[in-house]
N, C-alpha and C positions, 0 to 999 in steps of 0.2 A: 551530572545529568546533561544530556544534549537536547537541543531544540530544533525542531523542523517547522516548516511553514506550509500551509495549504493556501494557494493563491485564491483570490476572490472569484470563484467560478461563476457565481450568480450574475456577475456583471457582464459576462461574456469576454472579459479581458484575456482569458487564457488562449483565445483564438486570434489575438492581435500580436503578430510577431514582434513588432517594435516595442510594444508595452511589455510583453513577456521577457524580451531580451533585457531591457533595462531593469525590470523587477528582479529577475534571476541574478543578475550581476550585483545588484544592490544587496540582496539577501545574502549572497555569498560573501561579499565584502564585509558585511556586518557580523559575520562569524557564525551564522546558523549552519547546523549540520546537514540539513536536507531540505529539499523542495519536493512537495508531495502532490501527485496528480490523481484526479478521480476519473471514474469511468461510467458512462452510460452509452452503450452502442446505439440504442434508440430509447426514446421516451414515448410511451403509448398514451395518447390522450384518453382521459376518463378511466385510467387504470383503477382497478378495485383492490389490488394488493395493498397491504398495510406497510407504510414506511415506519420502521420500528423506533426511530429516533426523534419523533415529534408526537405530541399528544393528538394532533390533528390526523395523524396517519398519512399525511402528505409530505413529500419532500419539499424543502424550501427553494426549489428551482422551478422556473417556468418551463412549460413543455418545449418551448422553442429556444431554450438556453443553448448557447454555443459551447459544446463540450468536445474538444478535440480528442482524438484517440490518445490515450496516455503514453503508449510506447513511442508513437510518432513524435509526440511533444517532447518526450525525454530525449530522443535522438536529436531533435532540433536544439534543445537547451544544452546538450553535451558539447555542441560546437561553439557555444558562446560563453561557457563557464569553464573553470579549471579544476576545482577541487570538490565542490559541493556534491553530496549524494543525491541521486535522482531516484525518486521512489514513487510507488503507487499507494493509494489508500482510499478505496480498495479496487483492485482489478477483479472483475467478475469472471471467475475461471470458466464456468460452463459456457460462456459466450464464445470460447476459442477452441479450435482443434488442438489437442495437446502437442503434437509433433511440430505444427507450425508455430505455436506459442513458444515452445522451447527454442526454436531457431531465432525468433524475433527478439526474445529476451537476451539470448547469448550475443546476438549481433549488436544490440545497443550497449551491452556491457563491455564488449571489446572496443567499440568505437569511443566509449567514454572512459576507457582505461580503468575499468573495474569499479565504476561509481554507481552501479544499479543495486537497488534493494526493492524487492517486490512484496507488497502486502496483498494477500489473496483472500477472496471470499466467495461464497456460493451465490450471492445475489438475493435481493428481496422482491424485485419486481418480476412476478411470474410472467407477465405479458412480454417483457423484454426478453426473457429466456426463451420463450416460445418463438419469438420473432427471429432469434438467432439460430433456431433449430434444436435447442436444448429442451429436455423434458424436466420441468421443475421437480418432479417426484424423484429423480435420480441425481440431483445436483450435488448432494454430499458425496456419494460414491464416485461420481465423475471427478470431483475436485481431488479426492484422495488419490485416484489413479493418475490424474494429470501431474500432481506433485511427484509421485513416484516415477512416472515415465520420463518426466523432464530431467530428473536427477540421473536416471540411467543413461539418457542421451548425452548429458553433459560430461559424464565420467569417461575416462580413457578406457575404451573397450578393446583396444588393440585391433589387429587386422581382421578379426572375425566380426567386428561391429557389435552393436548393442542389441539386446533382446529383451522384450517385455511382453508378458501375456496377461491381459486383464479382461474385464467384462466389457469395457468400452474402448480400449485402445490396445492394439497388439502390433508388434513388429519384431522382425528378426534380422540379424546381420545389417543393422542400420548404422550409417555413418552420418553424423551431423556435425558440421564444422561451420564457423569457428566455435571452439569451446570458450566458455566464460574465462575472463582474465585470471581469476583465482581458482579455476577448476569447477566452480559452482557459483550460484548467485544466492544470497540470503533470501529465504522465503519465509515471510511472516504471515500469520493467520489473523485476519480481521473478523470481528463480529461480536455479538452480544450474548449468544446462546451457549448452553452447556456443550452442544456439539462442537462449536467453534473452539471453546476452551480445550476440549479433549483432543480435537484435531491438532491444535498447537502443541499439546504435550506429546502426541505420537509422531508428528511429522514436521513441526515448525522449527525454524531457527529463532522465531520470535512470536509474541502474542500481542495483538493490538485490539484490546477490548473497546467497544464503542458504546456510548450512551448509557453507562451504568452508574448507579449510586455507589458510594463508598462500600456499603455492605455487600452489594451484588458484585462489585469488583473483587473484593476479598474472596468471595465464594468462587468466582470464576478462576481466579489465580490458583486457588487451592485445587480446583478440578483439573486445571492444566498441569499442575505439579504431580497430582496423583496419576494422571494419564501418562506422564513422562516416565515415572517410576515403573508403572505397569509395563511400559514398552521397553524397559531396560535402558532408559536414557537418564542423563543427569539433568534435573530441572533447572539447575543453576546456570546452565549454558544457554537457556532460552531467554532472549531479551524481552523486556516488557516496555511497551510504548502506550502512553495514555493521551487523551485529548485535552486540549486547553483552548483558550480564547485570547488572542493577542491583545485586544484592548483592555481586558479586565483581569488577567492572571496576576495573582499577588505573590509576594515573597513567601507568605505563609503557605499558600498552595504548593509552591515549588518545593519548599522545605518538607512539607508532608509527603509529597511524591518521592523525594529523595530518600526519606526515612523508610518509605514502603518498598524501596528497592527498585523504583522505576528507572529505566535506563534512558528514556527519551520522552519528551512531551511534544506533541504535534499540534501546532497552534492554528486554529481557524482564523481567518481574517474577517474584518468587519464586512457585513453585507451591504454597507452603504455604497452609494454610487460615487463617493468622493475618493476617486483613485489617486488624486494628487496628494491627499493627506496620508495615504497608506505608507509611503516611503518614510515619512516622519515617524509614524507609529512603529515601524520596523526598527528604525535607528534608536528610538527612545527605549524600546524593549531591550535591545542589545546592550545599550549603555547601562540600563538599570540592573541587568543580571550579569554584567561583566563578560559578555561573549568575546572571544578572541578575534578582534577586528583584523581583517586581512589588508595589508598595505596596498 
């Protein structure tokens, strides 16, 4: 099983180029598989939408938290790292025009030499979606079409170009270059709902369930597998990533995840303001679990 890390977004450090450069290089050197970026295009003060991963219904980030655009941050980090995968967790798909998003993802993937993995979601803050011009009522269908349209644009369509006809996105004879390094980019689906699980089964290269109890996780994984079979896909090829917490994850939790067929654990970092101690936590975790240190 592999391990990724989510930087301490709450502190605002992800917008500090010097700190993020040092942190990304340290995480890479310690043998972690990926570095995961989050997204909020805007945060609307006084939002009434329910954040589904906290009992309070509010996300643990202040309204004025510095949250850089994840794709721009990934491009920046690509220039200061060599091998680590650069990922999102989660990019809010309805925030983005599908054709432009396809170009941006492919560009970062090429410039990073194929090190991009995208975890995509429909978003939970309806006020944010409206601010970006999206209708929360259609976010699921828009996300499905975006995934399909991006893959069409990334494929080699020959001299006639790519064609896609959907409810929200349509194009014909379209040429989008550069293509991703490996011809496509892994697209994982993030979320906690049955709809997310079934979307992962139909369309995803991976499933990243969020904020679930062990029983609910088992239910969602089964729903993902059922959806894959119904779509004529092999559920075994769909990767499974789960959440962890860097300071407290135990050997028993990792062993249980491995036994359950988890491919990757994505570790949140402490919400403490003690950024100086975070590098030591990263090193200690890597040593405890025998990650392959990079010379």
